[in-house]
PALUM-6087 format. One record per residue: residue number from 1; residue in one letter; x, y, z of N, C-alpha, C in turn. Coordinates in Angstrom, 3 decimals, always signed. Atoms other than C-alpha are relative to their C-alpha. Layout:
PALUM-6087
+-----+-----+----------+----------+----------+----------+----------+----------+----------+----------+----------+
!   n ! res !     n.c1 !     n.c2 !     n.c3 !    ca.c1 !    ca.c2 !    ca.c3 !     c.c1 !     c.c2 !     c.c3 !
+-----+-----+----------+----------+----------+----------+----------+----------+----------+----------+----------+
! NUM !   A !        X !        Y !        Z !        X !        Y !        Z !        X !        Y !        Z !
...
+-----+-----+----------+----------+----------+----------+----------+----------+----------+----------+----------+
END
This chain:
PALUM-6087
+-----+-----+----------+----------+----------+----------+----------+----------+----------+----------+----------+
!   n ! res !     n.c1 !     n.c2 !     n.c3 !    ca.c1 !    ca.c2 !    ca.c3 !     c.c1 !     c.c2 !     c.c3 !
+-----+-----+----------+----------+----------+----------+----------+----------+----------+----------+----------+
!   1 !   M !   +0.231 !   +0.923 !   +1.215 !   +5.196 !  -19.124 !  +27.586 !   -0.195 !   +0.192 !   -1.474 !
!   2 !   S !   +0.219 !   -0.317 !   +1.501 !   +3.818 !  -17.321 !  +24.566 !   +1.377 !   +0.496 !   -0.092 !
!   3 !   E !   -1.090 !   -0.406 !   +0.991 !   +7.163 !  -15.959 !  +23.877 !   +0.908 !   -1.255 !   -0.125 !
!   4 !   D !   -0.739 !   +1.014 !   +0.215 !   +8.918 !  -19.523 !  +23.811 !   -0.678 !   -0.831 !   -1.326 !
!   5 !   K !   +0.583 !   +0.799 !   +1.068 !   +6.148 !  -20.669 !  +21.640 !   +0.250 !   +0.751 !   -1.213 !
!   6 !   D !   -0.290 !   -0.722 !   +1.138 !   +6.389 !  -17.804 !  +19.215 !   +1.253 !   -0.118 !   -0.493 !
!   7 !   S !   -0.974 !   +0.031 !   +1.171 !   +9.744 !  -18.165 !  +18.652 !   +0.378 !   -1.410 !   -0.368 !
!   8 !   A !   -0.042 !   +1.290 !   +0.844 !   +9.664 !  -21.764 !  +18.228 !   -0.527 !   -0.230 !   -1.208 !
!   9 !   I !   +0.855 !   -0.363 !   +1.452 !   +7.083 !  -20.936 !  +15.400 !   +1.285 !   +0.264 !   -0.627 !
!  10 !   K !   -0.699 !   -0.162 !   +0.613 !   +9.824 !  -18.835 !  +14.160 !   +1.558 !   -0.979 !   -0.384 !
!  11 !   A !   -1.166 !   +0.111 !   +0.352 !  +12.592 !  -20.550 !  +14.395 !   +0.043 !   -1.437 !   -0.940 !
!  12 !   R !   +0.762 !   +1.528 !   +1.068 !  +10.793 !  -24.154 !  +12.863 !   -0.297 !   +0.855 !   -1.588 !
!  13 !   R !   -0.351 !   -0.270 !   +0.880 !   +9.929 !  -21.709 !   +9.816 !   +0.635 !   +1.022 !   -0.743 !
!  14 !   G !   -0.900 !   -1.016 !   -0.081 !  +12.370 !  -18.562 !   +9.937 !   -0.911 !   +1.127 !   -0.873 !
!  15 !   M !   +0.592 !   -1.414 !   +0.018 !  +11.808 !  -15.395 !   +8.523 !   -0.888 !   -0.457 !   -1.689 !
!  16 !   T !   +1.467 !   -0.184 !   +1.198 !   +8.548 !  -14.851 !   +5.927 !   -0.239 !   +0.736 !   -0.622 !
!  17 !   T !   +0.293 !   -1.262 !   +0.608 !   +7.779 !  -12.829 !   +3.552 !   -1.302 !   +0.913 !   +0.239 !
!  18 !   L !   +1.766 !   -0.803 !   -0.043 !   +4.835 !  -10.316 !   +3.704 !   -1.159 !   -0.594 !   -0.854 !
!  19 !   G !   +0.681 !   +1.127 !   +0.941 !   +3.306 !  -12.256 !   +0.628 !   -0.473 !   -0.795 !   +0.287 !
!  20 !   Q !   +0.254 !   +1.200 !   -0.144 !   +3.369 !  -15.542 !   +2.210 !   -0.798 !   +0.294 !   +1.742 !
!  21 !   S !   +0.831 !   -0.361 !   -1.276 !   +1.527 !  -13.601 !   +5.527 !   -0.906 !   +0.302 !   -0.238 !
!  22 !   I !   +0.920 !   -0.629 !   -0.193 !   -0.764 !  -11.929 !   +4.129 !   -1.040 !   -0.022 !   -0.082 !
!  23 !   G !   +1.181 !   +0.535 !   +0.034 !   -3.376 !  -14.153 !   +3.938 !   -0.246 !   +0.032 !   +1.952 !
!  24 !   R !   +0.540 !   -0.294 !   -2.031 !   -3.470 !  -14.644 !   +8.019 !   +0.477 !   +0.996 !   +0.398 !
!  25 !   V !   +0.239 !   -1.808 !   -1.057 !   -2.971 !  -11.179 !   +8.937 !   -1.293 !   +0.608 !   -0.834 !
!  26 !   T !   +1.313 !   -0.654 !   +0.829 !   -6.037 !  -10.171 !   +6.347 !   -1.247 !   -0.710 !   +0.464 !
!  27 !   S !   +1.218 !   +0.848 !   -0.463 !   -8.311 !  -13.167 !   +7.510 !   -1.220 !   +0.248 !   +0.749 !
!  28 !   P !   +0.902 !   -0.410 !   -0.668 !   -9.727 !  -12.095 !  +10.242 !   -1.804 !   +1.322 !   -0.372 !
!  29 !   A !   +1.131 !   -1.415 !   +0.300 !  -11.186 !   -8.331 !   +8.974 !   -0.457 !   -0.531 !   -1.110 !
!  30 !   M !   +0.727 !   +0.524 !   +1.313 !  -12.003 !  -10.369 !   +5.433 !   -1.401 !   -0.614 !   +0.515 !
!  31 !   R !   +1.532 !   +1.258 !   -0.620 !  -14.750 !  -12.910 !   +7.735 !   -0.638 !   +0.753 !   +0.420 !
!  32 !   R !   +0.734 !   -0.909 !   -0.440 !  -16.096 !   -9.402 !   +9.314 !   -0.764 !   +0.298 !   -1.140 !
!  33 !   R !   +0.378 !   -1.022 !   +0.371 !  -16.633 !   -7.753 !   +6.327 !   -0.633 !   -1.803 !   -1.453 !
!  34 !   G !   +0.483 !   +0.874 !   +0.437 !  -18.090 !  -11.299 !   +5.220 !   +0.814 !   -1.273 !   -1.402 !
!  35 !   F !   -0.630 !   +0.925 !   +1.313 !  -15.412 !  -12.886 !   +2.443 !   +0.941 !   -1.066 !   +0.995 !
!  36 !   A !   -0.900 !   +1.273 !   -0.394 !  -14.373 !  -16.196 !   +3.849 !   +1.368 !   +0.099 !   -0.422 !
!  37 !   E !   -1.204 !   +0.143 !   +1.259 !  -12.214 !  -16.369 !   +0.798 !   +0.482 !   +1.130 !   -0.228 !
!  38 !   A !   -0.461 !   -1.669 !   -0.017 !   -9.820 !  -13.149 !   +0.781 !   +0.626 !   -0.067 !   -1.584 !
!  39 !   A !   -0.601 !   +0.296 !   +1.625 !   -8.753 !  -14.545 !   -2.776 !   -0.956 !   +0.967 !   -0.585 !
!  40 !   I !   +1.290 !   -0.474 !   +1.461 !  -12.240 !  -12.930 !   -4.322 !   +0.765 !   +1.397 !   -0.438 !
!  41 !   I !   -0.214 !   -1.448 !   +0.083 !  -10.704 !   -9.244 !   -3.474 !   +1.733 !   -0.388 !   -0.808 !
!  42 !   T !   -1.047 !   -0.272 !   +0.900 !   -6.746 !   -9.960 !   -4.306 !   +0.286 !   -0.664 !   -1.317 !
!  43 !   N !   +0.307 !   +1.069 !   +1.145 !   -7.755 !  -12.240 !   -7.206 !   -0.818 !   +0.758 !   -1.004 !
!  44 !   W !   +1.461 !   -0.736 !   +0.546 !  -10.782 !  -10.414 !   -8.327 !   +1.017 !   +0.555 !   -1.381 !
!  45 !   P !   -0.016 !   -0.572 !   +1.680 !   -8.655 !   -8.652 !  -11.930 !   +0.657 !   -1.902 !   -0.840 !
!  46 !   A !   -0.367 !   +1.520 !   +0.448 !   -7.533 !  -12.653 !  -12.631 !   -1.119 !   -0.444 !   -0.214 !
!  47 !   I !   +1.161 !   +0.568 !   +0.118 !  -11.508 !  -13.861 !  -12.128 !   -0.572 !   +0.842 !   -0.674 !
!  48 !   V !   +0.432 !   -0.849 !   +1.076 !  -12.983 !  -11.161 !  -14.127 !   +0.873 !   -0.017 !   -1.259 !
!  49 !   G !   -0.261 !   -0.628 !   +1.333 !  -10.485 !   -9.911 !  -16.136 !   +0.290 !   +1.593 !   +0.198 !
!  50 !   R !   -0.670 !   -1.291 !   -0.205 !   -9.350 !   -6.943 !  -16.557 !   -1.415 !   +1.177 !   -0.631 !
!  51 !   P !   +0.689 !   -1.300 !   +0.228 !  -11.948 !   -4.596 !  -18.470 !   -0.982 !   -0.318 !   +1.289 !
!  52 !   L !   +1.210 !   +0.062 !   -0.429 !  -14.570 !   -6.131 !  -15.728 !   +0.762 !   +0.844 !   +1.306 !
!  53 !   C !   -0.483 !   -0.509 !   -1.605 !  -12.142 !   -5.479 !  -12.412 !   +0.354 !   +2.167 !   -0.170 !
!  54 !   E !   +0.269 !   -1.667 !   -0.767 !  -11.949 !   -1.493 !  -13.283 !   -0.936 !   +0.586 !   -0.044 !
!  55 !   H !   +1.547 !   -0.338 !   -0.327 !  -15.535 !   -0.962 !  -13.331 !   -0.660 !   -1.307 !   +1.218 !
!  56 !   T !   +0.722 !   +0.801 !   -0.724 !  -16.246 !   -3.561 !  -10.458 !   +0.433 !   +0.025 !   +1.012 !
!  57 !   Q !   -0.643 !   -0.070 !   -0.784 !  -15.082 !   -3.759 !   -7.203 !   -0.781 !   -1.475 !   +1.133 !
!  58 !   P !   +1.145 !   +0.578 !   -1.274 !  -16.433 !   -6.922 !   -4.391 !   +0.258 !   +1.126 !   +1.326 !
!  59 !   S !   -0.008 !   -0.610 !   -1.809 !  -17.758 !   -5.014 !   -1.178 !   -0.271 !   -0.948 !   +1.170 !
!  60 !   R !   -0.235 !   +1.259 !   -1.215 !  -18.616 !   -8.068 !   +1.006 !   -1.073 !   -1.349 !   -0.824 !
!  61 !   I !   +0.355 !   +1.405 !   +0.491 !  -20.451 !  -11.670 !   +0.523 !   -0.542 !   -0.240 !   +1.071 !
!  62 !   V !   +1.178 !   +0.622 !   -0.609 !  -23.163 !  -12.778 !   +2.313 !   -0.822 !   -1.489 !   -0.232 !
!  63 !   F !   +0.260 !   +1.661 !   +0.135 !  -23.982 !  -16.529 !   +2.860 !   -1.376 !   -0.355 !   +0.852 !
!  64 !   P !   +1.091 !   -0.316 !   -0.910 !  -27.045 !  -17.805 !   +4.328 !   +0.158 !   -0.549 !   +1.440 !
!  65 !   R !   -0.170 !   +0.528 !   -1.019 !  -27.234 !  -18.703 !   +8.128 !   +0.751 !   -1.114 !   -0.013 !
!  66 !   G !   -0.253 !   +1.274 !   -0.156 !  -24.760 !  -21.601 !   +8.801 !   +0.694 !   -0.650 !   -1.483 !
!  67 !   E !   -0.406 !   +1.197 !   +0.929 !  -23.785 !  -22.444 !   +5.251 !   +1.693 !   +0.900 !   -1.008 !
!  68 !   R !   -0.934 !   -0.860 !   +0.259 !  -20.883 !  -21.245 !   +3.076 !   +0.334 !   -0.066 !   -1.835 !
!  69 !   L !   +0.239 !   +0.072 !   +1.485 !  -22.446 !  -21.934 !   -0.471 !   -0.961 !   +0.843 !   -0.150 !
!  70 !   G !   +1.285 !   -0.671 !   +0.850 !  -24.852 !  -20.127 !   -2.606 !   -0.017 !   +1.231 !   +0.891 !
!  71 !   G !   -0.182 !   -1.265 !   -0.778 !  -23.773 !  -16.499 !   -0.885 !   -0.415 !   +1.167 !   -1.383 !
!  72 !   T !   +0.491 !   -0.924 !   +0.570 !  -24.901 !  -13.473 !   -2.267 !   +1.562 !   +1.215 !   -0.273 !
!  73 !   L !   -1.763 !   -0.956 !   -0.190 !  -21.409 !  -11.126 !   -3.457 !   -0.868 !   +1.507 !   -0.396 !
!  74 !   H !   +0.298 !   -1.051 !   -0.237 !  -22.350 !   -7.759 !   -3.042 !   +1.568 !   +1.250 !   -0.859 !
!  75 !   L !   -1.003 !   -0.818 !   +0.917 !  -20.399 !   -5.339 !   -6.219 !   -0.242 !   +0.904 !   -0.241 !
!  76 !   L !   -0.404 !   -1.357 !   +0.696 !  -19.615 !   -1.984 !   -6.722 !   +0.472 !   +0.410 !   -1.341 !
!  77 !   V !   -0.027 !   +0.576 !   +1.557 !  -19.758 !   -1.048 !  -10.021 !   -0.332 !   +1.600 !   +0.041 !
!  78 !   S !   -0.079 !   -0.841 !   +0.379 !  -19.178 !   +1.975 !  -11.319 !   -1.006 !   +0.592 !   -1.167 !
!  79 !   G !   +0.797 !   -0.648 !   -0.118 !  -21.268 !   +4.648 !  -12.727 !   -1.090 !   -0.681 !   -1.534 !
!  80 !   A !   +0.495 !   +0.445 !   +1.212 !  -23.155 !   +3.797 !  -16.097 !   +0.645 !   -1.663 !   -0.344 !
!  81 !   F !   -0.339 !   +1.161 !   +0.224 !  -21.508 !   +0.288 !  -16.442 !   -0.899 !   -1.551 !   +0.458 !
!  82 !   A !   +1.019 !   +0.641 !   -1.129 !  -24.370 !   -1.314 !  -14.158 !   -0.660 !   -1.339 !   -1.280 !
!  83 !   P !   +1.202 !   +0.873 !   +0.384 !  -26.450 !   -2.768 !  -16.772 !   +1.304 !   -0.810 !   -1.013 !
!  84 !   D !   -0.941 !   +1.138 !   +0.497 !  -22.964 !   -4.572 !  -18.554 !   +0.005 !   -1.027 !   +0.776 !
!  85 !   V !   -0.850 !   +0.544 !   -1.183 !  -21.826 !   -5.779 !  -15.156 !   -1.871 !   -1.103 !   +0.480 !
!  86 !   Q !   +1.725 !   +0.512 !   -0.637 !  -26.049 !   -6.964 !  -14.885 !   +0.273 !   -1.224 !   -1.071 !
!  87 !   H !   +0.045 !   +0.201 !   +1.246 !  -25.919 !   -8.120 !  -18.035 !   +1.058 !   -2.138 !   -0.126 !
!  88 !   L !   -1.270 !   +0.583 !   +0.710 !  -22.440 !  -10.057 !  -17.847 !   -0.021 !   -1.319 !   +1.713 !
!  89 !   A !   +0.702 !   +1.095 !   -1.194 !  -24.110 !  -11.802 !  -13.965 !   +0.591 !   -1.036 !   +0.234 !
!  90 !   P !   -0.265 !   +1.748 !   -0.265 !  -24.116 !  -15.474 !  -14.750 !   +1.662 !   -0.133 !   -0.296 !
!  91 !   Q !   -0.825 !   +0.767 !   -0.046 !  -21.158 !  -15.740 !  -16.263 !   +1.485 !   +0.697 !   +0.838 !
!  92 !   I !   -0.846 !   -0.162 !   -1.666 !  -19.115 !  -13.671 !  -13.133 !   +0.200 !   -0.869 !   +1.047 !
!  93 !   I !   +0.223 !   +1.253 !   -1.196 !  -20.740 !  -16.527 !  -11.101 !   +0.718 !   -1.387 !   -0.218 !
!  94 !   E !   -0.937 !   +1.633 !   +0.608 !  -19.307 !  -19.432 !  -13.177 !   +1.551 !   +0.840 !   +0.159 !
!  95 !   R !   -1.286 !   -0.213 !   -0.085 !  -15.924 !  -17.678 !  -12.909 !   +0.540 !   +0.088 !   +1.536 !
!  96 !   I !   -0.480 !   +0.053 !   -1.442 !  -15.788 !  -17.007 !   -9.292 !   -0.324 !   -1.402 !   +0.572 !
!  97 !   N !   -0.214 !   +0.946 !   +0.225 !  -17.026 !  -20.403 !   -9.091 !   +0.709 !   -1.115 !   +0.196 !
!  98 !   G !   -1.146 !   +1.069 !   +0.130 !  -14.503 !  -22.083 !  -10.507 !   +1.351 !   +0.650 !   +0.536 !
!  99 !   H !   -0.844 !   -0.311 !   -1.029 !  -12.198 !  -19.922 !   -9.276 !   +0.567 !   -0.749 !   +1.591 !
! 100 !   F !   +0.887 !   +0.795 !   -1.070 !  -13.710 !  -21.676 !   -6.031 !   +0.431 !   -1.208 !   +0.136 !
! 101 !   G !   +0.732 !   +1.364 !   +0.488 !  -14.359 !  -25.006 !   -7.635 !   -0.942 !   -0.638 !   +1.012 !
! 102 !   Y !   +1.077 !   +0.565 !   -1.202 !  -16.986 !  -24.855 !   -4.955 !   -1.302 !   +1.121 !   -0.780 !
! 103 !   G !   +1.041 !   -1.170 !   -0.009 !  -20.553 !  -22.774 !   -5.635 !   -0.452 !   +0.698 !   +0.808 !
! 104 !   A !   -0.667 !   -1.339 !   -1.034 !  -19.436 !  -19.922 !   -3.330 !   -0.704 !   +1.020 !   -0.306 !
! 105 !   I !   +0.899 !   -0.834 !   +0.036 !  -21.721 !  -17.964 !   -4.854 !   -1.369 !   -0.409 !   -1.576 !
! 106 !   A !   +0.885 !   -0.092 !   +0.488 !  -25.412 !  -17.972 !   -6.180 !   -0.820 !   +1.133 !   -0.777 !
! 107 !   R !   +0.138 !   -0.783 !   +0.990 !  -26.075 !  -14.583 !   -7.309 !   +0.899 !   +1.196 !   +0.339 !
! 108 !   I !   -0.736 !   -1.941 !   -0.434 !  -24.946 !  -10.761 !   -6.981 !   -0.952 !   +1.176 !   -0.437 !
! 109 !   E !   +1.160 !   -0.682 !   -0.144 !  -26.423 !   -7.898 !   -5.964 !   +1.104 !   +1.521 !   -0.588 !
! 110 !   L !   -0.644 !   -0.699 !   +0.505 !  -24.666 !   -4.704 !   -7.267 !   -0.331 !   +1.660 !   +0.770 !
! 111 !   H !   +0.217 !   -1.194 !   -0.598 !  -24.403 !   -1.461 !   -6.109 !   +0.931 !   +1.223 !   -0.586 !
! 112 !   H !   -0.388 !   -1.490 !   +0.680 !  -23.484 !   +2.312 !   -7.659 !   +0.873 !   +0.372 !   +1.047 !
! 113 !   G !   -1.319 !   -0.350 !   -0.883 !  -19.867 !   +3.434 !   -6.108 !   +1.207 !   +0.228 !   -1.057 !
! 114 !   R !   -1.386 !   -0.409 !   +0.920 !  -16.930 !   +4.840 !   -6.760 !   +1.309 !   -1.237 !   -0.223 !
! 115 !   I !   -1.136 !   +1.481 !   -0.014 !  -13.932 !   +1.738 !   -7.700 !   +0.942 !   +0.799 !   +0.447 !
! 116 !   D !   -1.854 !   -0.692 !   -0.098 !  -10.580 !   +2.663 !   -6.058 !   +0.892 !   -0.793 !   -0.480 !
! 117 !   G !   -0.707 !   +1.126 !   +0.912 !   -8.345 !   +1.122 !   -8.467 !   +1.388 !   +0.782 !   -0.294 !
! 118 !   P !   -1.886 !   -0.560 !   +0.501 !   -4.875 !   +2.306 !   -9.912 !   -0.974 !   +1.346 !   -0.861 !
! 119 !   D !   -0.002 !   -1.159 !   +0.618 !   -5.019 !   +6.090 !  -11.077 !   +1.067 !   +0.197 !   -0.798 !
! 120 !   H !   -0.328 !   -0.581 !   +1.079 !   -4.445 !   +6.749 !  -14.879 !   +0.525 !   +1.130 !   -0.473 !
! 121 !   S !   -0.951 !   -1.632 !   +0.913 !   -3.342 !  +10.316 !  -15.186 !   +1.173 !   +0.015 !   -0.019 !
! 122 !   P !   -1.023 !   -0.819 !   +0.103 !   -0.700 !  +11.960 !  -16.101 !   +1.247 !   -0.164 !   +0.353 !
! 123 !   A !   -1.092 !   -0.765 !   -1.202 !   +0.918 !  +13.335 !  -13.442 !   +0.815 !   -1.187 !   +0.393 !
! 124 !   E !   -0.661 !   +1.434 !   -0.453 !   +1.529 !   +9.336 !  -12.419 !   +1.956 !   -0.532 !   -1.088 !
! 125 !   D !   -1.324 !   -0.340 !   +1.225 !   +4.177 !   +9.672 !  -15.604 !   +1.223 !   +0.500 !   +0.205 !
! 126 !   T !   -1.462 !   -0.125 !   +0.076 !   +6.231 !  +11.680 !  -14.137 !   +0.638 !   +0.028 !   +0.941 !
! 127 !   P !   -1.404 !   +0.583 !   -0.890 !   +9.405 !  +11.125 !  -12.448 !   -0.246 !   +0.260 !   +1.522 !
! 128 !   A !   +0.722 !   +0.125 !   -0.781 !   +8.597 !  +10.420 !   -9.083 !   +0.926 !   +1.483 !   +1.426 !
! 129 !   P !   -0.450 !   -1.040 !   -0.732 !  +10.194 !  +13.573 !   -6.396 !   +1.152 !   -0.563 !   +0.703 !
! 130 !   E !   -1.187 !   +0.057 !   -0.698 !  +13.455 !  +13.610 !   -5.114 !   -0.133 !   -0.526 !   +1.561 !
! 131 !   P !   -0.062 !   -0.454 !   -1.254 !  +14.101 !  +12.679 !   -1.207 !   +0.250 !   +0.804 !   +0.662 !
! 132 !   P !   -0.506 !   -0.370 !   -0.313 !  +15.195 !  +14.244 !   +1.341 !   +1.522 !   +0.069 !   +0.315 !
! 133 !   A !   -1.788 !   +0.302 !   -0.058 !  +19.171 !  +15.208 !   +1.638 !   +0.117 !   -1.105 !   +1.231 !
! 134 !   E !   -0.829 !   +0.946 !   -1.790 !  +19.353 !  +13.595 !   +5.214 !   -0.178 !   -2.064 !   -0.313 !
! 135 !   V !   +0.231 !   +0.904 !   +0.400 !  +17.462 !  +10.878 !   +3.700 !   +1.061 !   -1.258 !   -1.287 !
! 136 !   K !   -1.242 !   +0.340 !   +0.909 !  +19.702 !  +10.502 !   +0.449 !   +0.997 !   -0.499 !   +0.416 !
! 137 !   A !   -1.580 !   +0.002 !   -0.687 !  +23.196 !  +10.419 !   +2.757 !   -0.473 !   -1.361 !   +0.927 !
! 138 !   A !   -0.462 !   +1.538 !   -0.637 !  +21.715 !   +7.370 !   +4.737 !   -0.291 !   -1.019 !   -0.771 !
! 139 !   I !   +0.490 !   +0.837 !   +0.799 !  +20.796 !   +5.564 !   +2.011 !   +1.498 !   -0.255 !   -1.024 !
! 140 !   G !   -1.531 !   +0.684 !   +0.804 !  +24.498 !   +6.141 !   +0.652 !   +1.056 !   -0.813 !   +0.499 !
! 141 !   K !   -1.373 !   +0.151 !   -1.057 !  +25.809 !   +4.930 !   +3.264 !   -0.335 !   -1.713 !   +0.064 !
! 142 !   V !   +0.282 !   +1.539 !   +0.473 !  +23.793 !   +0.965 !   +2.344 !   +1.202 !   -0.607 !   -0.237 !
! 143 !   A !   -0.784 !   +1.094 !   +0.305 !  +26.498 !   -1.194 !   +1.671 !   -0.667 !   -0.861 !   -1.083 !
! 144 !   D !   +1.033 !   +0.254 !   +1.173 !  +24.308 !   -3.268 !   -0.403 !   -0.700 !   +0.440 !   -0.783 !
! 145 !   E !   +0.712 !   -0.672 !   +1.251 !  +23.119 !   -2.258 !   -3.699 !   -1.296 !   +0.046 !   -0.499 !
! 146 !   G !   +1.160 !   -0.049 !   +0.078 !  +20.066 !   -3.649 !   -3.750 !   -0.840 !   +0.543 !   +0.557 !
! 147 !   L !   +0.457 !   -0.540 !   -0.841 !  +19.211 !   -2.999 !   -0.822 !   -0.305 !   +1.439 !   +0.031 !
! 148 !   A !   +0.168 !   -1.824 !   +0.330 !  +20.125 !   +1.107 !   -1.384 !   -0.744 !   +0.162 !   -1.258 !
! 149 !   T !   +0.825 !   -0.754 !   +1.288 !  +18.113 !   +1.231 !   -4.644 !   -1.504 !   -0.944 !   +0.376 !
! 150 !   A !   +1.632 !   +0.508 !   -0.782 !  +14.738 !   -0.718 !   -2.783 !   +0.020 !   +1.010 !   +0.433 !
! 151 !   L !   +0.206 !   -1.410 !   -0.945 !  +15.144 !   +1.894 !   -0.240 !   +0.137 !   +1.701 !   -0.778 !
! 152 !   D !   -0.061 !   -1.272 !   +0.638 !  +15.503 !   +4.869 !   -2.702 !   -1.386 !   -0.203 !   -0.609 !
! 153 !   R !   +1.150 !   +0.133 !   +1.235 !  +12.369 !   +3.337 !   -4.963 !   -1.450 !   +0.582 !   +1.299 !
! 154 !   L !   +1.072 !   -0.225 !   -0.822 !  +10.213 !   +3.741 !   -1.311 !   +0.770 !   +1.375 !   +0.540 !
! 155 !   A !   +0.657 !   -1.522 !   +0.192 !  +11.728 !   +7.052 !   -0.655 !   -0.570 !   +0.401 !   -0.682 !
! 156 !   R !   +0.614 !   -0.842 !   +1.121 !  +10.614 !   +8.440 !   -3.627 !   -0.946 !   -0.392 !   +0.375 !
! 157 !   A !   +1.238 !   +0.475 !   +0.174 !   +7.174 !   +6.438 !   -3.653 !   -0.429 !   +1.029 !   +1.659 !
! 158 !   R !   +0.750 !   -0.542 !   -0.927 !   +6.677 !   +8.119 !   -0.109 !   -0.027 !   +1.820 !   -0.220 !
! 159 !   E !   +0.080 !   -1.082 !   +0.495 !   +7.430 !  +11.270 !   -1.188 !   -0.860 !   +0.627 !   -0.885 !
! 160 !   A !   +1.275 !   +0.114 !   +0.984 !   +4.911 !  +11.017 !   -4.191 !   -1.363 !   +0.412 !   +1.004 !
! 161 !   A !   +1.160 !   +0.648 !   -0.060 !   +2.285 !   +9.654 !   -2.201 !   -0.396 !   +1.112 !   +1.380 !
! 162 !   E !   -0.104 !   -1.593 !   -1.674 !   +3.029 !  +13.141 !   +1.019 !   -0.839 !   +1.094 !   -1.151 !
! 163 !   S !   +0.589 !   -1.045 !   +1.208 !   +2.401 !  +15.413 !   -2.614 !   -0.889 !   -0.125 !   -0.328 !
! 164 !   R !   +1.231 !   +0.443 !   +0.658 !   -0.607 !  +13.556 !   -3.925 !   -1.317 !   +0.936 !   +1.229 !
! 165 !   P !   +1.513 !   +0.425 !   -0.896 !   -4.235 !  +15.102 !   -2.068 !   -0.523 !   -0.931 !   +0.554 !
! 166 !   P !   +0.534 !   +1.134 !   -0.551 !   -6.122 !  +13.068 !   +0.020 !   -1.198 !   -0.464 !   -0.475 !
! 167 !   R !   +1.219 !   +0.443 !   +0.142 !   -8.608 !  +10.311 !   -1.404 !   -0.928 !   +0.478 !   +0.574 !
! 168 !   A !   +1.163 !   -0.091 !   -0.537 !  -11.964 !  +10.866 !   -0.513 !   -0.433 !   -1.114 !   +0.668 !
! 169 !   R !   +0.220 !   +1.100 !   -1.194 !  -13.576 !   +8.429 !   +1.940 !   -0.587 !   -0.949 !   -1.043 !
! 170 !   R !   +1.104 !   +0.701 !   +1.275 !  -15.465 !   +5.548 !   -0.259 !   -1.344 !   -0.224 !   +0.816 !
! 171 !   L !   +1.461 !   -0.214 !   -0.340 !  -19.192 !   +5.471 !   +0.670 !   +0.064 !   -1.831 !   -0.027 !
! 172 !   R !   +1.054 !   +1.354 !   -0.389 !  -20.705 !   +2.009 !   +2.098 !   -0.936 !   -0.537 !   -0.619 !
! 173 !   P !   +1.376 !   +1.180 !   +1.018 !  -23.499 !   -0.274 !   -0.217 !   -0.967 !   +1.660 !   +1.323 !
! 174 !   G !   +1.310 !   -0.637 !   -0.521 !  -26.568 !   +2.653 !   +1.053 !   +0.366 !   +0.910 !   +0.497 !
! 175 !   E !   -0.194 !   -0.719 !   -0.781 !  -24.896 !   +4.983 !   +2.679 !   +0.215 !   +1.512 !   -0.947 !
! 176 !   R !   +0.031 !   -1.247 !   +0.632 !  -24.975 !   +8.841 !   +1.495 !   +0.811 !   +0.812 !   +0.359 !
! 177 !   R !   -1.021 !   -1.611 !   -0.419 !  -22.844 !  +12.499 !   +1.257 !   -0.805 !   +0.434 !   +0.823 !
! 178 !   R !   +0.653 !   -0.609 !   -0.913 !  -23.829 !  +14.077 !   +3.986 !   +0.646 !   +1.733 !   -0.211 !
! 179 !   P !   -0.921 !   -0.694 !   +0.173 !  -23.448 !  +17.617 !   +2.567 !   +0.987 !   +1.182 !   +0.897 !
! 180 !   V !   -0.776 !   -0.238 !   -0.879 !  -21.061 !  +19.949 !   +4.137 !   -0.208 !   +1.555 !   +0.171 !
+-----+-----+----------+----------+----------+----------+----------+----------+----------+----------+----------+
END
């Protein structure tokens, strides 16, 4: 019965892109972290602007019990940028609430932490490494030129990701690194 329901839904909707499905897929995980609206994470650069989004990252939202108004946004802030963010807190709250159209956030709590963002190192300006020969041969057999180009970019990105050293795990608010 479940398969009939799934096939009926697929037949009615047709194929969907990942961008159309991402909200439905990530919503349960976001709700567990206090993000009733995942848009605060996905639209963070648009909400606060580029200078702030490079030094801040939403960590979680805590609402009063049974409410979805007047929440506390826990915000990771990099280094010495915290006083600036503290000063701009009323404007940040206003932008967030304006984005959602209701008073979702009443206050901001700052936590120092490393911000995971785009790495603007000069190494990323170098061309991506070539994929293995067997991957290139398989891509060469693809008749559709657009698909072949996309597969080539994907293979190069995978090679580049595998050649990078792994990133350190981000600490949660209040967590400290253990000595090795």
